[in-house]
C-alpha positions as CSV (number, residue, x, y, z in Angstrom):
1,M,-14.4,35.5,-10.2
2,V,-10.8,35.5,-10.8
3,A,-10.1,34.2,-7.1
4,G,-12.1,31.4,-8.0
5,R,-10.2,30.3,-10.7
6,W,-7.3,30.7,-8.5
7,F,-8.6,29.0,-5.8
8,R,-9.4,26.1,-7.9
9,A,-5.9,25.9,-9.7
10,W,-4.0,26.1,-6.5
11,D,-6.4,23.3,-5.2
12,R,-5.4,21.0,-8.5
13,I,-1.8,21.8,-7.9
14,A,-1.9,20.8,-4.1
15,A,-3.9,17.8,-4.7
16,G,-0.9,16.8,-7.0
17,L,2.1,17.4,-4.6
18,R,-0.5,15.5,-2.1
19,E,-0.4,12.7,-4.3
20,E,3.2,12.8,-5.3
21,F,5.1,13.3,-1.6
22,G,2.2,11.7,0.0
23,R,2.2,8.2,-1.4
24,P,6.1,7.7,-1.3
25,A,6.2,9.3,3.0
26,M,3.1,6.5,3.5
27,N,5.5,3.8,1.8
28,R,8.3,4.6,4.2
29,R,6.2,4.6,7.5
30,V,4.6,1.5,6.4
31,L,8.1,-0.4,5.8
32,H,9.8,1.1,8.6
33,R,7.3,-0.2,11.1
34,L,7.1,-3.6,9.2
35,A,11.0,-4.0,9.1
36,A,11.2,-3.4,12.7
37,T,8.2,-6.2,13.1
38,G,9.2,-10.0,14.4
39,E,8.8,-12.7,12.0
40,A,6.0,-14.4,14.6
41,D,3.7,-10.7,14.4
42,L,4.6,-10.7,10.3
43,A,3.3,-14.6,10.3
44,R,0.2,-13.0,12.0
45,L,0.2,-11.0,9.5
46,G,0.3,-13.0,6.5
47,L,3.7,-11.4,5.6
48,T,6.9,-12.8,5.9
49,P,10.2,-10.8,6.1
50,R,11.0,-11.5,2.3
51,D,7.8,-9.8,1.5
52,V,8.8,-6.2,3.2
53,R,12.3,-6.6,1.7
54,E,10.5,-6.9,-2.2
55,A,8.1,-4.1,-0.8
56,A,11.1,-2.0,-0.4
57,A,12.3,-2.6,-4.0
58,P,12.4,0.5,-5.8
59,D,10.2,-0.6,-8.9
60,V,7.3,-1.1,-6.3
61,A,5.1,2.4,-6.5
62,D,2.7,1.0,-3.4
63,A,4.2,-0.8,-0.8
64,T,1.2,-1.2,1.1
65,A,-0.8,-2.5,-2.2
66,F,1.9,-4.9,-2.9
67,L,1.9,-6.7,0.8
68,M,-1.7,-6.9,0.7
69,A,-1.2,-8.8,-2.8
70,R,1.0,-10.9,-1.2
71,R,-1.2,-11.3,1.5
72,A,-4.3,-12.5,0.0
73,A,-2.2,-14.8,-2.8
74,R,-1.4,-17.0,0.6
75,D,-5.1,-16.7,2.2
76,P,-6.7,-19.9,1.8
77,I,-10.0,-18.3,2.2
78,S,-9.0,-16.2,-0.6
79,L,-8.1,-18.4,-3.0
80,Q,-11.1,-20.6,-1.9
81,C,-13.0,-17.1,-3.3
82,K,-11.5,-16.7,-6.1
83,R,-12.1,-20.2,-7.1
84,S,-15.7,-20.5,-6.6
85,V,-18.7,-18.6,-8.0
86,Q,-19.8,-16.6,-5.3
87,C,-17.6,-15.3,-2.4
88,E,-19.1,-13.3,0.9
């Protein structure tokens, strides 16, 4: 009984630590790989070097979501879907 509570409490603490330290580590890995990527490869991904620099700003909490939003904003198919009623 007590052990079960202890394990549940430990799981909550561990989940909080993973969330706190996991996101920044993932952001660093993504940004490091993209910074080493050439401009042509970034263009194939729908990104620019400026996007990568801006995603590295201290006020950006989730670099991956930031870059995905930038890409979606430029994607003509995505823009068409936003304007249409139905999008598949």
